[in-house]
N, C-alpha and C positions, 0 to 999 in steps of 0.2 A: 733672619733677624726680625725680631718682633717690632711692632709699631712703637712700643715703649722704648726699645733700644735705639731705634732710628731717631725718635724725638730727643732722647738724651744726647745722641751724637750731634744733632742739629743745634741743640741748645748750647753745647760746649763750643761748637764752631762759632756761633754768634758771640758767646762770651769772650773767646780769644780775639775775635775781630775787634770787639769793643775795647778790650784791654790794650791791644796794639795801638789803636787810635789814641786812647787816653795816655798811655805810658810813653809813647813816642811823640806826643803833642802833634798829631796829624789833624789837619783841617778836614780832609776828605776821608771818609771811612774806608776801611779794608773790607772789601765785599767778598761774600762767599761765592764760590764758583758753582753755580747751580747746574751747569751742564755736566758736572761730574756724575749726576744721577742718570743721565741719558746716554752719555758717551764715556769711553775709557780715556785714560791719559790726561786727566785733569786733577789738580790738587784741590783740597778743601778751600784753601785761601792762597792768594798770591800777593806778595809784597815785593815789588821790583823784580829782581832775579830770584827771589826766595820762593820756593814751592813748599807750602806748609800743609802737612797732614795733621789732623787733630783726633786724638783718641782719649776717651774717658771710660774707665771700667771700674767696677765695684771692687774687685780684689786683684791684688798683684803688687809687684815691686819693680820688676824689670819689664820693659816693653817687649812684645812679641817680635821675633825676627821678621815675621811677615809684615808687620807695620812698617819697618824700615825699608823692606823690599818694595812695599807699595809706594812710598814716597820717592824712592830711587827710580821706580818705573815711570813716574810722571816728570822726572827732572832731566832736561836735555843738557847738552854740553854748554857750558857758560852760565848755567843756573845752579842754584844751591838748594839742597834738600834740608828740611827741618821737620822733625817729628815732635809735636807738642803733645804730651800725654799727662794724664792725671788718674790716679787711683783714689778711691774714697779715703778720706782722712789723711791724705798725703798732699804735699804741695805740687804745683805744676812744675814739670820738668821739660827740658827741650834737648833733644838729641840732634847733634850736627856733626859734620866731619871735622876732624882736628885741623885739616888744611884750611878751613874757613876761619880758624883762630889765628893761624900763622902759616904763611906759604912755605916755610921751611919744612913743614910736615907734608910731604907730597903723597904719602900712602893714603889713598882715599878709602881704604877699608878700616882705618883707625878712626874711632868715634869718641865723642865726649858728650856727657850729659851736663847741662847747665841748669841752674835755677832760673826762674823767670827774670829776675832783676839782672842777672849776668847776660842773658840773651838780649834783652832790650838795650842794655848798655853797649853790647857788641854791635848791634844794628845801628844805634845812634852814632857811635864813635868811628866805626870802621866801614860801615856800609851806608853812609848817609845818602849816597847817590841813589840808593834803592827807595828812598823816601820821597823823592822828587815828585812823583805822580800823586802824592797824597798831601803835599804841603800847600 
């Protein structure tokens, strides 16, 4: 990974942290997990029980399988994975498990991609308890 690619990734993580704070009306910022660069098993961002990986790439439409596997690898039992990704000239998308939308969907291999507004609405309405550390 080049220095430019790394900077682009860091910038996107900061942008997402700021958007989460603004769009969810959080008083305390969502902080980047800087130990992710020294140790394994840390997400880019943490919001309550949500482990968030952020990916921004120039070309593409579908996120790489390895990206989802990466966020699963840092998510323990009782936590929720979220992959926030963006390709140039495309809107931000968020991949989560269908089970996080509705507990009737118990197959954790089934995924759904949401637009940014739908994801923040889901967090605000269904996972408000995860915002407690930031209010």
